[in-house]
C-alpha positions in Angstrom: 151.8 158.2 94.0 148.6 156.7 95.4 144.9 156.5 94.5 142.5 155.2 97.1 138.8 154.5 96.9 136.8 154.6 100.1 133.3 154.8 101.4 132.0 151.3 100.7 130.0 149.2 103.1 126.7 147.4 103.6 123.6 149.2 102.5 120.0 148.2 102.1 118.3 148.0 98.8 117.1 151.5 97.8 119.8 153.1 100.0 122.6 155.5 99.1 126.3 155.6 99.6 129.0 158.0 98.4 132.3 156.7 97.3 135.5 158.9 97.4 138.6 158.6 95.3 141.5 160.5 96.8 144.9 161.0 95.3 148.2 161.6 96.8 151.4 162.5 94.9 149.6 163.8 91.9 146.8 166.1 90.9 143.5 164.5 89.9 142.3 167.4 87.8 145.0 166.6 85.2 143.2 163.3 84.5 139.9 162.0 83.4 138.7 159.8 86.2 136.7 156.6 85.9 134.9 154.4 88.3 134.8 150.7 87.6 133.3 147.8 89.5 133.8 144.0 89.7 131.1 141.8 91.0 132.0 138.3 92.3 132.6 136.0 89.4 132.4 138.7 86.8 134.7 140.9 84.9 135.5 144.4 85.8 133.2 146.9 84.1 133.1 150.6 83.6 130.5 152.5 85.7 131.1 156.2 85.2 133.7 158.7 84.0 134.3 162.4 84.3 136.4 164.2 81.7 139.6 166.2 82.4 138.9 169.7 81.2 135.2 170.3 81.0 133.8 167.8 83.5 131.6 166.0 81.0 130.2 162.9 82.6 129.4 159.4 81.3 127.4 156.6 82.8 126.8 153.0 82.0 123.2 152.2 81.2 122.9 150.1 84.4 123.5 153.1 86.7 122.3 156.1 84.6 119.9 158.2 86.6 121.0 156.7 89.9 124.7 157.4 90.2 126.4 160.8 90.0 130.1 161.4 89.5 131.7 164.7 90.6 135.1 166.1 91.4 136.4 168.5 94.1 139.7 169.8 92.9 140.5 171.6 96.1 140.3 168.3 97.9 142.0 166.4 95.1 139.1 163.9 95.2 136.5 162.5 92.9 133.1 161.2 94.2 130.6 158.7 93.1 127.2 159.3 94.7 125.1 156.1 94.4 121.4 156.3 95.0 118.6 153.8 94.6 121.1 150.9 95.1 120.1 147.4 94.0 121.5 144.0 95.0 123.1 143.8 91.5 125.2 146.9 92.4 127.1 144.7 94.9 130.8 144.8 93.8 134.2 146.1 94.5 134.4 149.6 93.2 137.7 151.0 91.8 138.7 154.4 90.6 141.2 155.0 87.9 143.1 158.1 86.8 142.9 157.4 83.1 145.0 155.8 81.8 147.8 155.7 84.3 146.7 154.8 87.8 144.3 152.3 89.5 143.2 152.8 93.0 142.6 150.1 95.6 138.9 149.1 95.6 136.2 149.5 98.1 133.5 146.9 98.6 129.8 147.9 98.3 127.3 145.3 99.4 123.6 145.9 98.8 121.6 143.5 100.9 118.7 143.5 103.3 
């Protein structure tokens, strides 16, 4: 059983990046999936979540209107499309199959 976040990197302010959360050994559509982030020196915080059955989505106030979470059950993957990135979005991003599994994080650095 493994959950892996990927897609991070260095991006300029105002830019975009899409993170992927891929699962192996279990099926993601059996779970609500959350994205979390942890900036240097700060606690891990929730960013977004997509529900299990009806794909309702939730966003923190800091990313609402800029980030979009979605899932592709055929690929057993959940995505986080991040637009309008700001330096304060710099963090390690983690996905979680709630409540059971945490994935390894991927670093997003927003800097010019």
